N, C-alpha and C positions, 0 to 999 in steps of 0.2 A: 345608351345612346341615340338623340332625337337622329332622326333622319334628315338627310343631306339634301334639301330641298333645292327646286327648279330656281327658289327666289335666290338660292348662293350664288349665281351666274348673272344675278339683273342690278349688281349694288358694287362699286370699283371701291377698291382698298389703295388705289394708286395710279394716277396717268401715266401710261409711258412714254415720258418725257425724253426727248432729245434737246439738243442747246438751244434750240429756239420753236419748238414746238412740240404737241404729242403726234404718235406714230399715225394719225387720222382723226377724225372730227369725233367728239365724244357728243352719243347722245343724250347718253342720263346716267344720272347713277344717284344713289339712297343708302343707308342701312351703312352698316357697322360691317369686319374684314373677317369674322369669325365660320367658317361652313360647316360646321358643328359635326363633323367626320375624321376616321383617322386615315392616313395614306397607306396604298396599300404597302408593303413590308418589303415589298421588289425595288421602291424606290425610294433612294434615301436621300437627303439633301445633304448637298456638298457642305463646307467649313467656309462663313465667309470670310471676304479679306476684311481686317483692320481697319484701315483707312483709307481714305479716296487715294491718296495717292501710292500705294500697294497695288490698288487696282492699275493705275495709270502707268506704272514702272511693269506691271504685268503685259497689260495691252501692247503696249509700247515695243514689246520685242517678238510682236505677231507682223504678218504680212497678208495682205493683201492677198484673194485667190479668185479666180474664177473656176476652180474646178467642179464638173456636176456633182452632185451629190449620188451616191447609190444607194439605193432605195432596195430594201427587202418590201416585203409583200404584208400589208396590212390581213388580221386577223377579218374573220366572218362576223357579219352583224349579231350584235350581244343583247336579248333584250330580257334586262333586270328582272328577277322575280316579283310578280305584284305584292307589295307591301312592304319589299325591302327597303334598304334605306337611299338606294340610288333609282328607286321606281319613278320616282316625278322626274330626273333627267332625262328620262327616253334612252331610244337606243343608239348604240354606240360602237365603235370599233376599235380594237387593240394596236396600236403602232408594233413594231417591232421593236421599240425601247418600252415596250408597257404602258404609255401612254393613253389616256382612252380621247377617242377622239369623236365627237358626235356634229356630223354634217350628211349634208344631202351628196350623196357620190352623183346621180343625174345633173347636181347644179356646179360642184365642184370635181375635177380629179383628184383623185387618191395623191398623186406624190405633189400637188400643189399645197392641200392638208399639210402632206410631210415636211414641205419646205418652212412651213408656219411652225411647224412645232422646231424644225433645226433655229428657226429664229429665235425661238422664246427662249430654248435653250443654249444657246449664245448669250445670250443675256444671263440665266442662270450661272453659267460657267467662265463669264469675261473671256468668250473665244471667239477672238476678233474674222479670226479667219471663217468661222464658219457664219459667223455674223453676215460679213460683206460676199458670200457665196450666195445668200439672199437676195440679195441687192441688184438692182439694175444698174449695169457696170458705169454706163453715164451720171449715174446719181451719184454713184462716189466719187466721181471727179468733180461734179459740181459742185456738192456739198463742202467738199474738200477747200474749195474754191474761194465759196463762201463764208466759210468759216476763219479762214485766215485772212480774208480782206474785211473784214467788217469786225469795227473797233470794239465792238460789245462783245465779243467774244476772242478773237486772235489766237483760235489755238486748231488742230485739225478732228477731222471725224474722229481718228482713234480716241483723242482725249473727251469727245464729245460720247462718243460708245461709254468709254470710264466711267463718267457720271452717272449717266443713266443704269449702267451696271450696277454702282453703288447706291444712285437714288433708290433704287428696288429692292436690295438686299440691304437696304436702312428702313426700309418700308416694311422688309418681313423679319425686321430684326435678328436677322442673320442670313446665313446662306437659303437657298431653298432650290428647291426642283420640280420643271414643270408636269403635275399627274393628268389636269384632264383640259382640251382645249375644244369650246365650239364655235364652230364657222357657219354665220348663219347667211344666207343668200340674199342681196339687193340689189332690185332692178333699176338703182339711180344711174345717171350718167355721171361715169368716173372723174368726166372733165373738172368739175370743182375742185375735185381731190387736189389735182395739179395747181389750183388758184398759187397757194403760199410756194411750191416749189419755183413756181414760174417768176412768181415778184422776186424771191429770194435770188435766181440766178439770172434775171435780168434779160430773160425770152421766152416765147412761147413753148414751156417745157411739156406741154401735152401734145402738143403739135407733133412736136420733134419725134416723143415715143410712139404716137401711136402712128407716124408715117414707119416704124419700124419693126412692131411686133406684131404679132396675127391674132391676139386677143386680148381683150380684157375682164376681169373678172373683181365684182365688189361686194363685199360683205360687211359684216359687222363680227367682231371675236370677241370672245369671252376668256380669260385663263385662269386655272387655280392651281394653286399649286402646294408642295409641304414643305415646311418650316424646318429646323433644327431639330422640334419639340415633335417632330412626328404628326403634325395635324395639321390636315389642308384648310389654306384662306383662298381668298379672292385676291387677284394681285393686279387685274384687268378686265373692265368689264365696259362691253356692246360699244367698242371703238370700231368706227368704219376702216376696212384697210383696201386697199386695192392691190392685186396680183397683176403683171401683163407675161404672156407666153409667147414665148419666142424659140422656136425650132427645137418645140418639146420639153424647153424649161418653164421655170416657173420664178419670175422676181416680182419685189416688192421694194416699196419706196418710203423709206423711214426707218 
């Protein structure tokens, strides 16, 4: 088995698309979608939904939630053995659920990265409740209004989320589970990230949010998942994401 190289993180298999845009600005993409290794046995991919209608029917039963997550502690930093399959990926921390997290704790709080993990697990499991717990509350409200009132769409955030879940599942040819997440720090001004929602919502959404939150974090994320065949593949690579910190919680937008 050939090594799972760092370049596996640098090629996108699929854009994490919503109804109208990606979950952030895509910076680059190249290559295929196989990461050339087998996922840890402890992480098994869920069975996928047969059709988009099945996903929508499942998600429509769920409700939004603003309950905070109760996170366990991440493990100590792990340095892969030199020459091992994972050596080129660098050091990581193991989440309480067994996901390998690659990040700099001096740049991102552990709770923020664990929120990002929950965000992608929500897509893997079509878990709308967990998804909304990751989103800034006013974003949910504003995006629901925008989607419903725009003739091009005419549906709600639940349907948009369902479409994203099914698109990701289809790209992986079945159910998948998150195995690795990398979050890299960026010193970009997050204001530009809010151009699309501001235009969609008809107001300066960045100004509104920035007046309410304590801090923004800007970064680029990379996600590796395991499919039903047990092989790890790239799901999303090198997209911008912004988190807002407010009262000790971390929220994203998209």
